[in-house]
ZADREN-246455 format. One line per 10 residues: number of its first residue (from 1); their letters; for each residue z, x, y of C-alpha. Coordinates in pm, whole numbers, plus 50000, padded with zeros to 5 digits. Example, Ala and Ser with C-alpha at 12.3 -4.5 7.8 and 13.67 -1.06 7.14 Angstrom:
<sites>
1) AS) 50780,51230,49550; 50714,51367,49894;
</sites>
This chain:
<sites>
1) XXXXXXXXXX) 39619,54643,35632; 39842,54501,35895; 39867,54186,36116; 39979,54172,36465; 40322,53981,36505; 40429,54022,36861; 40628,53801,37115; 40698,53849,37493; 41003,53625,37538; 40948,53486,37884;
11) XXXXXXXXXX) 40792,53161,38021; 40627,53276,38337; 40276,53146,38203; 40408,52805,38213; 40328,52773,38583; 40000,52957,38556; 39657,52841,38453; 39563,53164,38285; 39676,53332,37973; 39960,53591,38049;
21) XXXXXXXXXX) 40129,53857,37825; 40414,53628,37811; 40335,53448,37502; 40514,53422,37157; 40435,53601,36844; 40162,53821,36688; 39877,53759,36715; 40020,53628,37044; 39796,53749,37325; 39916,54063,37528;
31) XXXXXXXXXX) 39720,54356,37648; 39762,54538,37314; 39652,54401,36972; 39653,54491,36606; 39415,54350,36346; 39436,54433,35969; 39237,54380,35665; 38950,54623,35579; 39083,54868,35813; 39348,54877,36086;
41) XXXXXXXXXX) 39227,54832,36442; 39445,54890,36743; 39302,54771,37073; 39410,54755,37442; 39282,54642,37779; 39205,54958,37983; 39369,55000,38331; 39211,55123,38646; 38866,55030,38578; 38625,54811,38757;
51) XXXXXXXXXX) 38618,54573,38466; 38927,54527,38237; 38749,54613,37931; 38878,54648,37578; 38909,54985,37406; 38991,55012,37034; 39106,55275,36778; 38994,55269,36424; 39031,55540,36144; 39071,55813,36409;
61) XXXXXXXXXX) 38766,55708,36632; 38782,55533,36971; 38525,55275,37094; 38469,55036,37384; 38414,54664,37353; 38199,54475,37618; 38244,54753,37873; 38094,54514,38143; 38332,54216,38102; 38696,54168,38213;
71) XXXXXXXXXX) 38967,54037,37982; 39306,53923,38040; 39467,53938,37707; 39383,54005,37327; 39536,53934,36998; 39468,54024,36637; 39497,53900,36281; 39319,53945,35940; 38968,54094,35997; 38971,53957,36339;
81) XXXXXXXXXX) 39081,54006,36697; 38989,53800,36980; 39010,53825,37383; 39034,53589,37650; 38807,53641,37942; 38955,53671,38285; 39025,53336,38441; 39108,53167,38086; 38777,52989,38054; 38631,53176,37736;
91) XXXXXXXXXX) 38753,53299,37401; 38540,53574,37214; 38638,53699,36879; 38493,53989,36683; 38504,54005,36284; 38576,54331,36091; 38239,54454,36145; 38280,54422,36537; 38014,54136,36543; 38110,53914,36866;
101) XXXXXXXXXX) 38124,53533,36849; 38227,53299,37142; 38443,53014,37001; 38547,52855,37306; 38403,52791,37673; 38535,52551,37912; 38555,52600,38305; 38794,52307,38362; 39029,52327,38062; 39150,52685,38057;
111) XXXXXXXXXX) 39341,52846,37783; 39707,52951,37852; 39871,53063,37526; 39669,53243,37236; 39822,53324,36896; 39659,53462,36574; 39811,53466,36248; 39687,53522,35898; 39449,53258,35873; 39448,53070,36209;
121) XXXXXXXXXX) 39366,53113,36579; 39551,52891,36806; 39555,52826,37194; 39731,52585,37421; 39540,52469,37722; 39630,52407,38095; 39576,52020,38095; 39833,51781,38138; 39862,51699,37766; 39932,52058,37658;
131) XXXXXXXXXX) 39677,52022,37366; 39650,52291,37110; 39310,52398,36978; 39292,52573,36639; 39000,52751,36473; 38968,52895,36113; 39200,52647,35976; 39194,52255,36007; 39547,52192,35931; 39690,52483,36097;
141) XXXXXXXXXX) 39876,52318,36387; 39838,51943,36513; 39901,51906,36871; 40010,51553,36866; 39959,51513,37243; 40279,51741,37292; 40327,52005,37564; 40467,52335,37426; 40665,52586,37580; 40522,52868,37348;
151) XXXXXXXXXX) 40339,52875,37028; 40336,53161,36748; 40155,53206,36428; 40274,53383,36094; 40140,53411,35757; 39956,53080,35701; 40151,52863,35953; 40207,52820,36323; 40514,52691,36498; 40562,52569,36868;
161) XXXXXXXXXX) 40855,52484,37083; 40812,52149,37256; 40879,52093,37623; 41092,51772,37581; 41451,51767,37654; 41568,51878,37312; 41324,52164,37283; 41272,52126,36920; 41004,52302,36708; 40703,52186,36498;
171) XXXXXXXXXX) 40546,52401,36240; 40240,52333,36032; 39973,52525,35829; 39851,52600,35497; 40177,52784,35403; 40354,52434,35443; 40646,52561,35243; 40734,52816,35505; 40635,52581,35791; 40882,52305,35656;
181) XXXXXXXXXX) 41152,52564,35602; 41145,52716,35929; 41123,52402,36117; 41409,52248,35929; 41635,52555,35997; 41579,52516,36374; 41625,52135,36381; 41980,52152,36577; 41850,52453,36790; 41734,52402,37150;
191) XXXXXXXXXX) 41487,52698,37190; 41325,52841,37492; 41066,53016,37299; 40959,53108,36936; 40821,53411,36752; 40719,53389,36387; 40670,53674,36147; 40562,53669,35783; 40795,53410,35654; 41063,53420,35904;
201) XXXXXXXXXX) 41094,53341,36294; 41332,53412,36566; 41377,53230,36906; 41599,53247,37208; 41808,52963,37244; 41938,52793,37572; 42239,53024,37611; 42025,53329,37587; 42100,53435,37218; 41850,53547,36974;
211) XXXXXXXXXX) 41834,53346,36636; 41633,53436,36345; 41588,53214,36026; 41377,53206,35732; 41316,53480,35454; 41583,53761,35487; 41520,53952,35174; 41481,54286,35378; 41744,54201,35663; 41467,54084,35900;
221) XXXXXXXXXX) 41670,53788,35996; 42001,53986,36056; 42011,53995,36438; 42237,54272,36570; 42510,54217,36822; 42374,54141,37152; 42424,53994,37511; 42283,53668,37633; 41906,53728,37747; 41932,54093,37652;
231) XXXXXXXXXX) 41588,54094,37492; 41253,54067,37681; 41026,54088,37386; 40999,54050,37019; 40768,54186,36733; 40798,54032,36402; 40623,54176,36097; 40629,54042,35745; 40958,54202,35669; 41091,54349,35996;
241) XXXXXXXXXX) 41190,54248,36336; 41164,54451,36672; 41294,54364,37015; 41250,54521,37348; 41573,54532,37570; 41544,54376,37914; 41771,54644,38092; 41613,54972,37998; 41312,54860,37779; 41421,55047,37480;
251) XXXXXXXXXX) 41339,54909,37123; 41571,54817,36851; 41440,54717,36506; 41609,54592,36187; 41485,54496,35826; 41188,54674,35665; 41137,54797,35307; 41305,55117,35386; 41373,55370,35649; 41459,55322,36011;
261) XXXXXXXXXX) 41205,55142,36194; 41277,55279,36532; 41391,55614,36461; 41095,55751,36649; 41139,55569,36975; 41500,55607,37065; 41438,55760,37408; 41112,55589,37465; 41075,55294,37716; 40811,55019,37652;
271) XXXXXXXXXX) 40626,54770,37861; 40526,54547,37554; 40546,54576,37159; 40336,54423,36891; 40393,54445,36514; 40186,54470,36190; 40303,54378,35858; 40518,54677,35821; 40480,54888,36147; 40511,54838,36510;
281) XXXXXXXXXX) 40302,54955,36816; 40410,54964,37186; 40291,55028,37523; 40485,55310,37690; 40634,55272,38027; 40601,55658,38091; 40207,55690,38079; 40080,55335,37947; 39979,55504,37627; 40012,55330,37274;
291) XXXXXXXXXX) 40224,55465,36998; 40278,55332,36667; 40565,55391,36409; 40722,55252,36095; 40676,55309,35711; 40344,55099,35684; 40185,55327,35974; 40288,55642,35796; 40198,55531,35465; 39853,55369,35522;
301) XXXXXXXXXX) 39721,55553,35829; 39572,55879,35706; 39618,56058,36045; 39905,55936,36236; 39808,56175,36546; 40166,56222,36662; 40211,55857,36674; 40012,55849,37014; 39658,55688,37001; 39386,55854,37186;
311) XXXXXXXXXX) 39336,55539,37401; 39293,55541,37774; 39588,55406,38002; 39631,55042,37899; 39746,54777,38152; 40107,54667,38116; 40025,54311,38181; 39708,54092,38246; 39529,54121,38579; 39532,53752,38719;
321) XXXXXXXXXX) 39435,53602,39066; 39697,53326,39048; 40025,53339,39240; 40290,53557,39088; 40620,53340,39104; 40833,53635,39003; 40688,53914,39206; 40410,54167,39153; 40416,54492,38914; 40424,54797,39121;
331) XXXXXXXXXX) 40075,54957,39194; 39900,54639,39024; 39620,54647,39252; 39532,55029,39156; 39592,54911,38779; 39365,54617,38811; 39116,54803,39032; 39119,54556,39301; 39076,54261,39060; 39379,54029,39096;
341) XXXXXXXXXX) 39758,54151,39025; 39980,54197,38735; 40271,53951,38761; 40631,54057,38681; 40769,53829,38395; 41026,53598,38511; 41371,53618,38371; 41393,53347,38115; 41747,53242,38193; 41614,53129,38533;
351) XXXXXXXXXX) 41368,52913,38391; 41590,52708,38166; 41687,52394,38354; 42057,52296,38336; 42153,52008,38114; 42320,51753,38316; 42515,51452,38131; 42333,51113,38163; 42489,50878,38399; 42670,50576,38273;
361) XXXXXXXXXX) 42465,50264,38184; 42417,50037,38485; 42509,49657,38459; 42268,49383,38523; 42389,49370,38893; 42261,49722,38938; 42597,49914,38995; 42876,49933,38749; 43146,49975,39021; 43292,49663,39180;
371) XXXXXXXXXX) 43198,49592,39536; 43547,49652,39661; 43609,49961,39483; 43274,50098,39631; 43373,49980,39974; 43697,50162,39959; 43519,50450,39817; 43266,50454,40098; 43551,50417,40368; 43725,50711,40221;
381) XXXXXXXXXX) 43395,50899,40212; 43317,50836,40566; 43673,50930,40678; 43656,51261,40504; 43306,51334,40654; 43452,51263,40999; 43738,51502,40935; 43520,51784,40805; 43253,51726,41081; 43553,51774,41344;
391) XXXXXXXXXX) 43650,52074,41193; 43295,52218,41176; 43247,52138,41542; 43581,52323,41642; 43482,52632,41412; 43148,52632,41569; 43267,52647,41916; 43517,52925,41818; 43227,53120,41662; 43017,53102,41973;
401) XXXXXXXXXX) 43319,53221,42188; 43384,53512,41957; 43008,53586,41935; 42987,53618,42314; 43309,53815,42344; 43244,54073,42089; 42861,54113,42160; 42780,54046,41790; 42511,53789,41905; 42325,54069,42100;
411) XXXXXXXXXX) 42307,54325,41820; 42615,54530,41937; 42828,54458,41622; 43003,54750,41461; 43006,54790,41089; 43393,54850,41004; 43398,55057,40689; 43634,54929,40419; 43553,55213,40185; 43808,55461,40078;
421) XXXXXXXXXX) 43642,55640,39796; 43871,55737,39498; 43868,56073,39298; 43526,56158,39218; 43398,56377,38925; 43364,56753,38970; 43027,56874,39036; 42873,57222,38955; 43032,57383,39259; 43346,57232,39346;
431) XXXXXXXXXX) 43597,56949,39295; 43614,56647,39478; 43926,56466,39600; 43950,56120,39754; 44180,55815,39808; 44195,55457,39669; 43921,55219,39654; 43871,54887,39834; 43606,54667,39721; 43310,54580,39948;
441) XXXXXXXXXX) 43059,54291,39863; 42714,54354,39755; 42606,54149,40044; 42646,54465,40258; 42276,54538,40140; 42154,54251,40341; 42396,54285,40643; 42345,54629,40753; 42309,54713,41118; 41992,54871,41220;
451) XXXXXXXXXX) 42079,54990,41565; 42080,55351,41648; 42051,55571,41951; 41789,55846,42031; 41948,56170,41933; 41991,56480,42161; 41813,56728,41949; 41543,56657,41696; 41364,56341,41644; 41431,55998,41510;
461) XXXXXXXXXX) 41219,55737,41356; 41072,55495,41629; 41162,55208,41405; 41388,55185,41120; 41204,55148,40789; 41300,54880,40553; 41465,55002,40225; 41284,54898,39894; 41482,54736,39624; 41383,54883,39287;
471) XXXXXXXXXX) 41422,54757,38936; 41590,54940,38697; 41265,54967,38489; 41076,55109,38804; 41322,55404,38810; 41343,55457,38444; 40976,55486,38442; 40967,55728,38741; 41220,55965,38576; 41095,55932,38214;
481) XXXXXXXXXX) 41393,55742,38125; 41639,55977,38303; 41538,56265,38086; 41743,56592,38120; 41416,56780,38228; 41416,56561,38540; 41778,56626,38629; 41808,56832,38945; 42171,56794,39046; 42471,56583,39096;
491) XXXXXXXXXX) 42593,56387,39395; 42911,56198,39513; 42894,55938,39240; 42633,56045,38984; 42361,56235,38866; 42044,56314,39066; 41710,56311,38909; 41357,56405,39034; 41117,56088,38997; 40752,56004,39059;
501) XXXXXXXXXX) 40707,55639,39149; 40411,55460,39008; 40231,55491,39351; 40274,55870,39333; 40564,55920,39573; 40805,56201,39476; 41148,56107,39504; 41509,56187,39420; 41715,55931,39229; 42072,55933,39214;
511) XXXXXXXXXX) 42218,55731,38919; 42572,55627,38930; 42765,55745,38623; 42809,55487,38350; 43154,55419,38238; 43351,55120,38104; 43669,55240,38299; 43742,55002,38582; 43843,55285,38815; 43534,55472,38740;
521) XXXXXXXXXX) 43324,55176,38828; 43515,55117,39135; 43446,55477,39253; 43070,55441,39174; 43055,55099,39348; 43248,55229,39656; 43033,55540,39694; 42711,55348,39627; 42803,55092,39904; 42925,55372,40144;
531) XXXXXXXXXX) 42606,55566,40117; 42375,55269,40126; 42534,55135,40442; 42521,55461,40629; 42179,55583,40530; 42011,55235,40589; 42069,55269,40955; 42053,55651,41007; 41712,55798,41075; 41672,56164,41194;
541) XXXXXXXXXX) 41461,56449,41088; 41775,56646,40970; 41912,56360,40738; 41776,56290,40401; 41589,55961,40414; 41696,55675,40207; 41376,55502,40039; 41551,55225,39852; 41794,55137,39583; 41852,54942,39262;
551) XXXXXXXXXX) 42161,54716,39211; 42120,54565,38865; 42386,54470,38658; 42633,54776,38612; 42356,55014,38742; 42382,55140,39089; 42092,55387,39198; 41969,55528,39530; 41627,55660,39602; 41569,55923,39857;
561) XXXXXXXXXX) 41270,56153,39973; 41243,56447,39727; 41328,56767,39890; 41106,56993,39719; 41305,57321,39792; 41634,57189,39662; 41990,57260,39788; 42093,57553,40009; 42374,57632,39750; 42106,57710,39492;
571) XXXXXXXXXX) 41932,57962,39694; 42254,58123,39787; 42451,58128,39473; 42239,58036,39155; 42200,58309,38924; 41848,58254,38915; 41789,58323,39281; 42091,58579,39334; 41861,58888,39225; 41548,58767,39398;
581) XXXXXXXXXX) 41457,58958,39728; 41142,58786,39816; 41299,58430,39890; 41208,58289,40228; 41580,58254,40271; 41622,58624,40288; 41562,58666,40660; 41831,58614,40920; 41608,58412,41137; 41536,58173,40858;
591) XXXXXXXXXX) 41927,58147,40779; 42007,58076,41160; 41741,57820,41161; 41875,57633,40854; 42222,57644,40996; 42060,57512,41337; 41890,57229,41129; 42209,57136,40947; 42412,57135,41295; 42176,56891,41470;
601) XXXXXXXXXX) 42198,56652,41173; 42581,56654,41193; 42569,56632,41579; 42348,56327,41533; 42611,56159,41304; 42911,56249,41556; 42744,56186,41896; 42445,55972,41840; 42503,55733,41551; 42650,55398,41648;
611) XXXXXXXXXX) 42942,55381,41549; 43005,55760,41488; 43020,55883,41132; 43231,56161,40976; 43059,56292,40680; 43371,56435,40498; 43168,56657,40251; 42974,56919,40443; 42889,57202,40197; 42588,57408,40110;
621) XXXXXXXXXX) 42497,57199,39808; 42473,56885,40046; 42224,57061,40266; 41877,57039,40118; 41537,57186,40207; 41210,57004,40210; 40867,57129,40136; 40857,57289,40487; 41204,57447,40452; 41340,57209,40716;
631) XXXXXXXXXX) 41720,57146,40628; 41852,56797,40583; 42218,56679,40538; 42256,56468,40227; 42511,56247,40015; 42691,56006,40230; 42915,55879,39937; 43230,55996,40103; 43140,55917,40466; 43372,55720,40693;
641) XXXXXXXXXX) 43327,55551,41043; 43467,55810,41292; 43677,55760,41604; 43521,55710,41929; 43636,56044,42074; 43735,56381,41947; 44077,56321,42076; 44139,56020,41847; 44221,56049,41472; 44206,55843,41174;
651) XXXXXXXXXX) 44481,55871,40913; 44331,55848,40562; 44399,56041,40232; 44175,56359,40225; 43842,56377,40035; 43587,56651,40005; 43525,56973,39800; 43763,57260,39733; 43701,57528,39968; 43518,57325,40238;
661) XXXXXXXXXX) 43809,57077,40310; 43970,57113,40680; 44316,57243,40596; 44448,57016,40872; 44295,56701,40714; 44400,56805,40364; 44774,56874,40466; 44851,56589,40735; 44578,56338,40633; 44440,56330,40975;
671) XXXXXXXXXX) 44080,56281,40993; 43860,56371,41306; 43499,56492,41356; 43642,56842,41356; 43691,56810,40991; 43313,56823,40960; 43306,57124,41185; 43525,57321,40960; 43300,57245,40653; 43000,57374,40847;
681) XXXXXXXXXX) 43184,57681,40947; 43226,57757,40585; 42848,57705,40520; 42771,57943,40810; 42993,58206,40643; 42796,58140,40315; 42480,58223,40488; 42609,58539,40645; 42793,58667,40338; 42598,58514,40041;
691) XXXXXXXXXX) 42929,58439,39878; 43061,58099,39757; 43333,57901,39918; 43572,58009,39669; 43472,58334,39483; 43649,58606,39260; 43643,58938,39429; 43629,59252,39212; 43804,59457,39485; 44076,59219,39608;
701) XXXXXXXXXX) 44378,59102,39414; 44207,59213,39089; 43954,58938,39066; 44178,58661,39160; 43997,58353,39325; 44002,58390,39696; 43877,58147,39983; 43569,58296,40167; 43754,58208,40512; 44039,58399,40410;
711) XXXXXXXXXX) 43809,58695,40308; 43559,58692,40592; 43766,58599,40907; 43984,58911,40919; 43673,59133,40879; 43477,58955,41148; 43773,58961,41373; 43803,59333,41321; 43447,59395,41444; 43331,59496,41091;
721) XXXXXXXXXX) 43068,59216,41026; 42817,59455,40868; 43054,59517,40582; 43028,59154,40454; 42664,59056,40532; 42450,58950,40240; 42277,59262,40112; 41984,59067,39987; 41877,58998,40351; 41935,59361,40478;
731) XXXXXXXXXX) 42068,59488,40806; 41963,59278,41094; 41678,59399,41322; 41755,59514,41655; 41643,59170,41785; 41844,59009,41530; 42189,59173,41564; 42309,58976,41828; 42187,58666,41698; 42366,58736,41367;
741) XXXXXXXXXX) 42694,58827,41544; 42679,58504,41762; 42646,58301,41440; 42949,58504,41302; 43162,58417,41592; 43053,58064,41602; 43155,58031,41236; 43491,58214,41301; 43574,57939,41584; 43456,57650,41327;
751) XXXXXXXXXX) 43723,57744,41064; 44023,57774,41315; 44333,57606,41130; 44370,57352,41398; 44104,57107,41474; 44152,57122,41861; 44069,57497,41848; 43735,57430,41690; 43420,57396,41882; 43236,57046,41899;
761) XXXXXXXXXX) 42899,56998,41735; 42731,57008,42071; 42874,57351,42146; 42776,57476,41781; 42430,57352,41838; 42384,57528,42165; 42535,57848,42026; 42284,57846,41722; 41988,57748,41953; 42062,58057,42161;
771) XXXXXXXXXX) 42102,58255,41819; 41757,58161,41715; 41608,58249,42034; 41767,58593,42023; 41581,58646,41702; 41269,58687,41891; 41436,58812,42208; 41634,59146,42225; 41797,59061,42559; 42096,58842,42639;
781) XXXXXXXXXX) 42472,58901,42530; 42714,58725,42317; 42964,58698,42609; 42761,58521,42837; 42582,58296,42562; 42892,58204,42349; 43040,57840,42396; 43387,57806,42301; 43600,57487,42317; 43840,57451,42598;
791) X) 44203,57324,42544;
</sites>
């Protein structure tokens, strides 16, 4: 019923001795195939098995093929599908009754590119001539001792892109009219790859644009607007064309006899796609399942089974034992069950050699430049070399002197922050303010300081772990393409999603907000660089750990350890949690312990990070709770390098969240470490009262918004703390009363209007440690245990 027309547009296999999933069209070999004729058969190479066997679906049933033999790639055509055994030495094909036949075997001349069309099977080899072998059709495709970048078969003809300097194409087959037409239409096009459909073909030219020629009766050659090298794969049917976008692995289709070819896949990411005459199948990134869609699939398949075939997980690429020039697919060892690795496809634009103009013709004497001119040129060249060399020597001496003087050579370099974040978007619990941006080079990712000191409280990592660099496709897969179900919050520069990496690790992924506006992009870039710079060198049990990042085109993403129990803000203020009385947070000991965890994290930033760091956005939504209810400070998008001592200050435009911003900082633009102390004081008041930093009171000013500081401080100072304590927790026990009171008076001092009147983080940690101890000890007094700042 249908034939496979599929092409993956990369040329990574050119340097490999085995067939890869990076070939041209349908029947071009991938890990998924479609065959047509008496019945439609969709097959795939199963992942995670001792042998990479083939499993097929036909007429609603699933069956295995050669369960004890491993295959690298498969392709399908009319009443036939073929598989290349691992290593590339053997080609086996099955007819419509599933009778196998070995049609090629050679241990030294291995197959590289396999393509199956309507009436022919062709493959290139790894020998120096790049020979093409064809079966089922004697005049299908003469090799003429040419080496081909890629080959692709359609209805009765095959085309190949030659590897000479003009990258022309040659087409041949029993459908000689279409072959000549297609070849003629691409005469003046320098192509990197070719994909053939029914009677049309598409190719990527040397500038990265997709060009389609040939039959256009149904619009199958009307390529939509796109960017250079936007597409990573093609699937061409008889009357339609589909393409896989490189950036997010989504599919776009055009042409067809009617209907929207891609209306079922708008939010689905794919690893590869293949096409039949009038439908397309794809291997999903989410769970490596195969789904098919299109008018032909719905019309001719009696049971579309929700478009997802009941096959096992299918490999996203061939398992090979050769070297991977462009990296290895994540978790490929598991997917290949220990047999080889899945290679990432290389970017096609990196494999196209630049075309240099030919040198001028040489005269009989050898050079076309007179001797005198050459001598003068040589003299000038030597003189310029001498001058440049002298300057280089002087610069080198100066560099060594500077290196010794500043201590950079010995790992004592300070990272000077040039990031001044701009206004950021509002989140769900407050509004951000910030100053003007200053750009920072992306090379910050490679020049981050790893030095840090052992902190006073808590533990640090013995050695800084190297952050991983993820691709956008990795993170799209982890989050089900950033679905709304995976959204868990918002950060300083984007949305936060829960994700699961392919190796099983649960992570939180912050994706920068996408916007065409330059200002928004600068904000995202600034916050991304700031957070990456800080977290890559901060390692403490009460700071959220950075796992890695993605910096790909306009995409900026950060990957963190997943905090299973979410944000403190949600436990205190989310409507779903407000009425709960059984929450673990509804105990005073736990609330004091969480405040102590957060204080220890901030103390590390102020006293033990080198250089010191001011967070600038301490609030309950930036205090996260892991699976063990350990609190960790997060979101360093607004952070700045701090002054060396508390007496120093840094003038900068205020940034932070309403209700938590230090009034001295907001009014005078003077930033000190005490600005973070104020924010923590507000968090302590939230833990005590259960109220938001800004809330509407029903008994004060007729429901007008009021600051928690303005509300709570007078009551605490009047000695009436019991009136404002969170009723969900209940009155403190005898051994908790002094602890809660100590926490309240600590908060009272933290939110003093002037920074000099606030305690240091060391004082706060000491007070909260004593408060936690008091929860299990009824002895002690506040007056003897309270640490307050001195003038």
